[in-house]
N, C-alpha and C positions, 0 to 999 in steps of 0.2 A: 680246875676240874675236880668236885668234890667226890667223885666216885672211887672206890678204892678197888673195883674191878680190873684185871689187867688189861693194859693197852694193846691193841694190835701192832704189830710191828711195822717199821718205817716203809713205806712203800716206795721203795727206788725204781720201779720201774714207770712212774708217771712221768707221761711227757706232756710238758704245757705247750699250749697250741693257742692259736689266735683265732676268735670267734667274732660274730657280728657283735654288734653293742646290745644292751639290753633291750632299748627302743628304737630299731631303725628305721621304724617309720615317724619319728618325731619331726614336726614342723614348728618354727616361730609360733608361741601364742599357746601352744597345746597344754593342755592342765595337765597334772602328773594322775589326777583320778581318772582320766580317760583312757587309761590302760588297766587290764584288770591288775596286773602286779601293782601297778601305783596306785590304784583304788585298793587294795588290800594293804599296802604299807599305810595309808593314812588312817585305815581303820584303826591301827594300834593307839592313836592319840585320845581314843576313847578311855583308854586306860590312866590319862591325865600325865601330869610331868611331876618331876622330881626336881626341885630348887635348891641348889648348895649355896650357901653364902661364904664365901671364902675366908672372912674376915672373923668368922665365930664358928666354923666348923672344921677345923683342923683337927685330925688328920682326914677327915672324911674326903674332904676334895682330892686330895693325893691319889687314893685308890681310884676315884673316879676318872681324873684325868688320863692316869697312863694305861686305864683300860678303853677309854673312850679316843683316845690321841693314838688311832692305829691305824694300819701297820706303822711302824717307827725303823728308819735304818739305823744300823748299828756301827759304830766307829770303834774299830780294834785299834786302839793307840798304842804306839810305840814310842816311849821318851827316856831320856836319859838325866840323871841328876849332876849335879855339879861337882858332886865327888866319884862320879862316874858308875853309880849304880843303875843299871838297865831295867826298866819297867813296862809291863805289858798288861793294857786293860783293856775290856769290852765296855765301851762306852755306850751304855742301854740304859733304861730305867731301871732299877729305883736311883743311880745315882746320878744320871745323866742324860742329855739332849745332844744330837748329832742333826745336821743338813748343810746342804750348800746356801750360800748368802747370795754371793753373784758370782757371774761367769766372767766380768771385766773391770777389774782384775778377779782371777779366779779365787775366791775366799769361801773358805768353810768354817763352820762355827762347831765347837763341841763346848759344852758346859756341864760343869762337875760340881755337884753340891759340896760344902764344906764338910769338914770333919768335925769331930767333938769340940767344943767351945767355939767354933767359927774357924778353926785354923785350916789351911790347905791341905787337901789330901795330895797323894803323891804324885799323881799327873798334872794338875795344875802347878805344882810347886815346881817339878821339874822344868814345865815349859817355861815359866816365869822366869827361872834360872838361866836355864841352857838357850831358850829364843827357838828351839826347834823340835820337830816332833813327825813322825808318819802316821798314816791313816790307813788302815788296811782293813777291805771288805771281808765280810766273813761269807762263806760257802759251806754249803751242807756237811761235805765229806770231813771237815775240822769244827763244826760248831762244837762239839764236844771239848775239844782241846781248847778253845777261845775262852769257854765258858769258864773252865777251871782257872784261868787268870784271875777271875774276880774273887778270887781267893782272900781273905782279909790278913794278908801276910803283914810282917814288921817291914817298916820303909826300907831297911837294908837286905832285904831278901829280893833276888830278881825271880820273876814269875817264868822267864823264859825257860831254864829247865824243866819244870814240872809240867810246861804246856806241850811239850813234846814237839814243839814246833820251831822251825829253822831260820837262825837270824842271817839275813841277807844284808850286803853294806849297801848303804846307799849313796847317792852320786852328789848329792847337794848339801846334805844334813849329816850330823854326826850319829842321830838315833837311827838304828837297823829298821828293814821293813821285814813285814812277814812273808817269807819266800812261798808259803803255800797260798797265800792270797794271791788271786789273778788280777786284783785292781787294788793297787796300793800309789796313796799319794806323798810325796816328801812337802814337807810345810816349815815355814819359818813362822814365827810369832808375828802376827800384824798390829793385835791389839790385846788386851786383856782388861776385862770389866767385873770387879767386884761387886755381885749382888748383894745390897743390903736389904733386911725387911724394913718396910715403910712404918711400922710402929714399934718394934722392938728395938731397930737399929741393930740388929745382927748381920753380920755378914753369913748369909748361907747359901751362896753359890759362886762360881767364877765363869764367866763367858769369856773362852777362848775363841779367837779370830785367827784362823791362820791362812798366810797366804802360799798357795798352792806353787812351789817351785817345779816341779816335775811328777807327771804321771808315768806308772809301770802297769801295764794292761798285757796278758798273755795274748797272743794271736788266736789260739785257739777257742775264744771266748768271744771273738768277733765276729759279725754278719758280714754280708757282702758287700755292705754300705761302709765299713770299716769302724763301726761304732758297737758297742758291746750288746749281745744278744742275751739277755735275762734268763732265757732257756739254758744257755751255757755256762754264763755265772754262777747259776742256781744260789743267789744270794738269799739270807735269812734274815728275817725282820722279828721286831718284838713286838709282842701283844701285852694283853694285861696280866699281872702276878708275874710268875716264871714262864710264863707261855712264849712260844716262838711259832713263828709261822714262815712256810716256804711261798715262793710266788707260784702261782697256779696258772690257770688262763688268762689270756688278756685280747683286750680288744681296740681297734683304734677309732679316734673320733678327729676327724678333720675340723680346722678352726673355720667359723662361717667368716665369710670376706664382703665386706658391704661393696667393695666394686662389682661382684657378682650378684649379690642378693639385695643391695640396697634399696633398688626403685620398688621391689616386690613388697619388701618391709615397710618402706614409706607407706605404700598402698593401704597394707595389713593395718599399721598405727591410725591412718587416718580413718578409717573404720572403725575400728576401736575406740578410737575419740568420739566419732559421730554417735555410737551406740552407748558410750557413755553419757554423752549430753543428752541423749534422748530419755535414758532411764531416770537421769535426775529431772529432767521436765515433767515425766509422769509422776515421780513421786511428789513432786511439789502441788500436782493439781488437788 
């Protein structure tokens, strides 16, 4: 945001809720422009397209990627060096990317950009050296605490004291988890991949794949089905530049099932195919 106007206070009273989907009347084959909102959305194409060639427009594509790939989950990573220095860092752009990779085995990914000269940053260096770490999900009540751990402190300085957060002993790994986090994962190093730029040959990032050994989740953020209720967890996501976002209203979309809709879909496709052939015949005359 470029405006210098004072921002309104954070709304602590907002209660996320479930709503119907944006287009509940959708049926297979329906065009986007068939709804007023869809038609308005497609009219934006009249403004044209901006195309960025990543090989020649560095760093323009960087700002575009972190503003377009949104919202992004944040991994609040606790690690420990071979010398016993404990590190705490929020893995979100500009320095890193985080997500789940597979559920069987349970693998998560954390990617950390390289330091000056292509060297490893503290978290990647620690995980490679000690083979363990924890990932803690950040919630609204302590996002400022977590953000302060992005301080560019020297490698021999722990971010834990300045964060105001509490170290909780892990059960399977040496790195502590964040007690204030309602959802934490203890991880061991599954694989580390050093990313090398295809043109310069310079080491630019390290992709960490972590095997989740244990999950800690507070009971008060679970729903009646025993899984996390996002409205109770209050997770924070990353947007572009230094912007963050809370999770607002949600809607549910059931997956279509061929065994229930296959016959009707097959008839629809036969009809569409017939119309297509008829159209081709007309144009050939």
